[in-house]
N, C-alpha and C positions, 0 to 999 in steps of 0.2 A: 316094328320099325327099328332098324339097326342104329346103333349110336355112332355119331360122327367121330372119326379119328383124324389125327394130324401127324405129320412127319416130313421127311425130306431134308433134315438137317445134314450137312456134310462139312468136314474139315477143309479148310483151304489147303490146296496141294499145288506142288510145282513139279515140273518135269525132272525127275531124279531117279537114281538107282537105289534099290534096296532101302527105301524109306528116306533117303537123304534128300536135301534140298538141291536146287539147281546149282548154287554156288559150290556146295559141298561135292556134288557130282562132278562138276568141272575141275575141282581141285583133285579129286580122285583120278580122273582120266588123265589130267596133266601130269600127275605124279607117275602114273604107269608109262606115259610116253617118255618122260624124262629118264625113268629106269631103263626103258628099252634102248634109248640112245646111248646111255652110259654103258650098258652091257655090250652094245655093238662096238663101242670104242675100247672099253677096258673092262673085261669080265671080273677081274679081281676087285676093282673098285665097286662094281655093282653088288658084289657079295656083302659089302659093308653097308650098302644102302637098303638092302632088303629087310633086315631086322627092324630098324626104326620105322619103316613104312608099314610093316606088319603090325607093330604095336600101335601106330597111329590109326590104321584102319579098324583094329579091334576096339580101340577106345571109341571110335565114332559109330560102331555098329552094334556093340553089346548093349542091350537095353537094361536100364536100371531105373526103377521108380518112375516109369512112364516116359523117360528120356534115354539118351545115350549115356554110356559110362563117362564119356568126356564131359558132357554138360553137368553130370553129377559131381565129378571131381572139381570142375571149375566153380560150381556153386559152393561146395564145401570150402574150397580155398578162399573164395571171396568172403565168405561169412567168417572164416578163421582170421583173415587179415583185418576185417572190420572190427572183430572182437579185440584183437591185439591193439588196434589204434583207438579203442574205446568208443567206436561209433554205434555200437549195439546197445549202449546204456544212455539213459536220459535221467537227469536229476534236476529238480527245482526245489526251492525252499527259501528259508530266510537267509542262509549263508550261501551264496552263489558267487561264482568267479567270472561270470561273463554277463553282459547287459541284456542279452536275449534269453534269459533263463526261462521266462514264462511264455514260451511259445510252444506250439504243438510239436511233438517229436517226429523225426524221420522225414518222409516225403511231405508231411503236412506243415513243415516249418515255414514255407513261404505263404501259407494261407492265413488271411486275416478276414475280419468281418466287417461288412458294410451294411448300412441301413438305408433303405430307399422307400419312397412313397409309392403306394400301389394305385393311386388315382381314385381311391374309394374312401379316403379319409383315414386309412391305416398305413402301416409300414410293413415291409417284408425284408428278410435277411438275404444278403448275397455273400457267398464265400468267394473271396477274390484271391487268386493265386498271383502273387506279385512277381513271380519268376516267369511264369508262362503268359500272364496277362488274361487268363481265362476267368470267367464269372460264372458261378453256379447258383442257381435259384431252385428252391425246393417247393413242390406242391404236395400238400397233405390230402390224401384221398381215402375213401372208404370203399372197399370193394364189395360188390354184390355177391351173395352166395349162389353158386351154380347148382347147389343141391336143391334149392327151392325154385329154380327157374325152368322154363320149358327148354327143350333141346333147341328149338329154333331160335330162342333168344340168345342162348349161349353161342350158337353159330354166328349170329349177327354180331355179338360183342367181339368174337375172335376176328371176324372179317374187318370190323371197324378199327380194331387195334392194329391190324396189319396196315390198313390205309393210313392211320395216324402216323405210324412209323415211316411208312414209304414217303409221306409228305416232307419229311426232313431231308430227303434226297435233293430237294430243290431249295434248301436252306443251308448254304455252305458255312454260315456262321454258327450252326449248331454242331458241336463236336461229337457229343455222345449223350445218351440218356441212361440213367440208372433207375431201376425199380427195386426198392428194398422193402421187404417184409420183416419187421422185427417183432418178436414175441418175448415177453418177460413176465416173470412171476410177480403178481401183485399181492401183497400180504393182506389186502382187505381194508387197509386204512384209507385208500382213495375214496371208496364208497362212503365210509363214515365221515370223512372230512367234507365231502361234497354235500351230504345230507345236513350236517350240522351248519354249514355255511348258508343253506337255503332256508332253514326253518326260521319262522318268525317268532321271536320271543313272546309276542302278544297272542299267539295262536292258542286254541283250547288245549288244556292239558291232555285230554283224551287223544287228540290228534297227534300231539308230540309223542305220547307213549306208543301209539301204533307205529309211527315211523321208527322209533327206537327199537321196538320189537323186531320190525323187519330187517333192520341193520344187524341186529344180534343173531337172527336166524339165517342171514345170508352166509354163503360159504366163506370160511376164514381165509382160504387161499384161492385166488382166481388168477386169470391170465390177462395181460394187457397186450393187444396186438395193434400195431401201427403200420400203415402202408404209405411210403413216400416215393414220389416221382421227382428226381433231381435232373435238371437239364443244364448242360454246360455250354456256355456261349463263348465265342471268340470275338470280341468287339472289333478287332481289326478287319474282320470280314463282313461287317454290316454294310448294307447298301450305301448308307451315309456314314463315313468314318467319324466316330465321335472324337471330340478334341480333348476330353478329360473323363475322369471317372464318373462325374455327374451325368454327363450326356450319355455315357455308356449304360449306366444304370437305368436311365429313362428308356433307352432302346430295349433293354432287357425286359422291362415292365410291359412295353408295348407288345413285344412278341409273346410274352406269357399270356396275354389276353387271348391270342389266337390259339395257343396251346391248350388252355383251360377249356375253351369252347369245344375243342375236338375230343377231349377226354370224356365228356359227359355221355358219349355214345359207346364207350368202350367197356361198359359194365362196372364203372366206378362212379362214385359221387364225390365231387370236388368239395373238400372241406374249406380249403383256403390255402394261401401261401404261408410257409413257415416264417414266423417273425424272428428277428434276431435273437430274442430271448429264448425262443423255442430251439433255435439251432445250438445256442450255448447249452441248453439243457440236454439235448440229444447227445452232444459230444461228451459232456461231462458224465452223463449216466453210463456211456459206453466205457469210459476209463475207470469209473468208480461206482460199480454196480451196487456195492453195499449201502450206499447212501442215496439210492434212487428215490426213496420216499421223501427224505428231507429236501432233496433238490427239487422234486416236483412241488412240494409245499412252498418252497422259496419262489418258484416260478408263479404259482397261483397268487401269492401275497405281494408279488411285485418286487422282491428282494434282489432278483437277478436282473442286472442291467447290461447293456452292450457298450458301456464306456470303456471296459477293459476285457479284451478277449481272453485274458489269462483266467477268467472264471471257468473256461472250458478245458484248460490244460491240465494234464496229470502232474502230480508231484514227482512221480518216478515211474520209469518204464524201462524194460530190458527185453531185447529180442534174443530168444534162444533159437536153436536150429529147428525145433519142432513145436514150439509154443511161444506165447507172448505173455509177459508178466507186466501188469500195469496197476498201480495203486492197490485197490482192494480186490482186484480180479485177476484171473489167469485165463487166457483164451487160446483156442486153436483155430486156425483158418485153413480153408481148402479152396482150390480152384477147380473149375470144371474141365476134366480131361476128355470126356467123351459124352456126346449127346445120345439120346435114346436111338438105338439102331432100328427099332420097330416103330410102327405107328402107335400113337398113344391117344388117350382121351384128354379132355379138357381139365380133368382132375388129377393129372399125372403127378403134380408137385404137392398134392395135399399132405402127404406124409412128411415131406421135408419141411413144409411151412407150418405144420401143426405145432401149437404151443407145447412146451415141455416145462419141467421144473427149473430149467436154466435159461439164461438169456441167449437168444439165437437170432441171428440176422442172416437173411438170404438175399443176395443182390444179383439181379440180372443186368448186365451192361450191354447196351445196344449202340453200335456205331454205324449210322446210315452211310451207305456208299453214295457218292454224288451220282445223280441220275444221268449226267452227260457221259460218265465212264463206266456205268454199270454193265452195258452190253459188252464192252471190250473185256472187262474183267471176267464175265461169265463165259465168254468165248475162250479165253485163256484157261479157265478151269476145265471147260469141256475138252479142250485139246490135251491138257495134262491127264485127265482121266482116260481118254481114248488111248493116249500113248502108253500109259501103264497097262491097260488092258491088252493092247497089241504086243507089248514087250513080254507079258506073262505067256501069251499064246506062242510066241516064238522060242522062248526059253524053256518053259515047262509044258508046252503043247496043250495047255488048258488055262481057262480063266476061272478064278475062284468066284464063288457066289457073292462075296463082299465086294470084289472089284466090279462085277457086273452091276450090282445094285448101286455102287458109287457112280458109275458111268450113267446109269439111268437117272439118278438124282441130278447129276450135272446137266444132262440134256433137258430134264424137266424144268430146272431153274432158268436155263436160257430160253426155253419156250414160254414160260410164264412171264419173263421179263419183256418179251415182245408184246405181250398182251396187257402190259401196264403195271405189272407187279414191281415192287421195289426190292433192292438188295440191301440186306442188313447183316452186319457181322455181329455176333452175340457171344457172350461168355457168361459164366456164372461164378460167383464167389459166395462162400458161406463161412460163418464164424459162430463159435459157441463160447460162452463166458461163464465161469463158475466162481463162486465165492470161496469155496473150500477146495483146496488142491486135491484132496482125496476123491472128490467127485469128478475130476477131469477125465480119467479113463472111461468112466461110465458115460459121461456126456459125449465123449468122442465116439464111443462104440454105437451109441444110440443115433447120433447124426449120420454116421456112415451107413448104418443099416437102413435108416430112412431114405438115404440117397439111392441105395440099391433098390429099394422098394419103388422108388420113383423112376427107375430105369436109367439113371445117370451114374456116371462114374466120377467120383471126386478124387482128387490127388492133393495130399497135404502140401501146403506151400512151404516146402523145405527151405530154410534159410531166408525166407521172405515173409515171415509171419506178420511183421508190422506193416508191410505194404498191402497184403491181402486184408488185414484187419481195417486198415484206412480206407480201402475201396468200399467196404460196407457202410461207410459214413457218408452223409450228403455233402461232401466237400470237393467233389469233382476229381477224384483220383482215377486214372485210367492206366493200369500197368502196361498194356501194349504200347500206348503212346510214350510212356516213360522209357520203355525199352528202345523204341525208335529213336528217341532223343538222347539215348545213353544217360538217363538220369535215374535209373533204378538203383 
């Protein structure tokens, strides 16, 4: 029996020339028309317009680091200007000059923490973006191993996962969903602390000695893996518009009940919702990895509270063009440039998600397309792929295999949508954090090679390391949305 494979991902395209978008193509054609008119009126004046137009076209067409030379120069210029204005550095401490010193840096500055009742006698945390109005709740899950499951069960999990994501197309109040797998080295103190907390002082001496020997024989260094599903809501789009934050939090809790019930059939076990204290711990450990053990102990002992969100904020952070420095760690973040071109198995991301000696987070971001407009969007994509294929036939008198495959994927997506499938835009973000700067190059090489093994192409988030780093945290950051709102 052959193993089931999956594929069909394609980049969103528009009708354009030479890889340009629709707006850029129209600008190019308009410039050529203007040049022809000027040449018809005054040829001498046209000769002065040709050099700047050639330079502009070269900047737009020459590829550099996965984008055009123009976008590369604009990114470098923006980052340089932000550095000059001091917007790439964050400092907090005893001596501060502004009242909002103890807030998260960068795009996370508007985020604060809310505590809401879950209806089961407990509480869960909500990351509230005061600028956008979005609320993000996090569900802690434990994924089932595909290595020990039957192929039929894995196929069922994948199908149910698609159905679960497609259901959000009918929920306009759900903006996006992020799934994060975080692996971090554990020095072994976690097991020892848990065993010591559970041992009864009145138990027999022999039993306590056996437990002590087991802890001593356990591996000194292990890995801790956590899987989180964060869902971002827009309360303004709820069926009944809430009047205040309390009513909005109640609505979020109600919809989370529906979401959790559907996750159980997707190959994961729902552990529960992340409490406010757990969210504080997750963010604090990301910025200060050297004190992960002490922070976890403080969480277990109840020393971490939600009265002050500043418990999660770093003392210092600085965004460099190719890496991110924060408290006791140094991180490098990537974005997903290209999906697998071939069909893959369900274990394609195993190498990228595997634990290493460094803290690593891999985040898949899903943006459900509204079901009412999914058919129209797919028809547009189908037309763009067909136009590109016909243009290649007219210009080069042949169609490349990649263009043919892209057209086939576009037609397949349109056909599957008519059969009830959902449309979801997805992207991937990854980050690796080291305590020792000398280990950074080795961690970067290991992560990039693991991505190649997983048949995906990662591109370092040049000039936006802090944004990509923040996307891997369960705080509701979505870079494409920030770009649309001109907030990046």
